[in-house]
TITOR-511426 format. One record per residue (C-alpha): residue number from 1; residue in one letter; x, y, z. Coordinates in steps of 0.25 Angstrom, whole numbers. Layout:
N
 num residuo     x     y     z
 NUM       a     X     Y     Z
...
***
This chain:
76
 num residuo     x     y     z
   1       x   103    21    16
   2       x    97    32     8
   3       x    95    35    -7
   4       x    95    49   -13
   5       x    94    52   -27
   6       x    84    55   -38
   7       x    73    44   -39
   8       x    61    44   -48
   9       x    52    35   -40
  10       x    38    34   -45
  11       x    33    24   -34
  12       x    36    22   -20
  13       x    29    12   -10
  14       x    32     8     4
  15       x    31    -6     8
  16       x    20   -11    17
  17       x    29   -11    29
  18       x    35     3    26
  19       x    49    -3    26
  20       x    52    -1    12
  21       x    50     9     1
  22       x    49     4   -14
  23       x    51    14   -25
  24       x    50    13   -40
  25       x    57    23   -49
  26       x    55    27   -63
  27       x    66    18   -68
  28       x    58     6   -62
  29       x    68     5   -50
  30       x    62    -1   -38
  31       x    68     2   -25
  32       x    65    -3   -11
  33       x    69     6     1
  34       x    70     2    15
  35       x    63    13    24
  36       x    71    16    36
  37       x    73    28    45
  38       x    87    36    45
  39       x    93    26    55
  40       x    90    14    46
  41       x    78     9    55
  42       x    66     3    48
  43       x    54    12    49
  44       x    43     8    59
  45       x    29     7    54
  46       x    19    16    61
  47       x     7     9    54
  48       x     1    -4    55
  49       x    -4   -12    43
  50       x   -18   -15    44
  51       x   -27   -24    36
  52       x   -41   -20    32
  53       x   -53   -30    35
  54       x   -60   -25    22
  55       x   -58   -29     8
  56       x   -59   -18    -3
  57       x   -68   -21   -15
  58       x   -71   -13   -27
  59       x   -83    -4   -28
  60       x   -90   -12   -38
  61       x   -88   -25   -30
  62       x   -94   -18   -18
  63       x  -106   -13   -26
  64       x  -108   -27   -31
  65       x  -108   -33   -17
  66       x  -118   -22   -13
  67       x  -127   -25   -25
  68       x  -127   -40   -22
  69       x  -130   -38    -7
  70       x  -142   -29   -11
  71       x  -147   -39   -21
  72       x  -146   -51   -11
  73       x  -152   -44     1
  74       x  -166   -48     4
  75       x  -176   -38    10
  76       x  -182   -43    23
***
């Protein structure tokens, strides 16, 4: 199925598995589109979802940790 027409979408996002497209229009209409090729098959993902081992922190938190480390470090 395809949709043609005038649409005033102001936001579009793909789901994490790249199988659906979510659009939001100016009139607050939310549409969920299933992404398929012309033959109606689901798209195959070319990328793997990887997880980071690191944890992101704010710059101010990092500066505080560094400052605390410097204060507690004892010279030999």
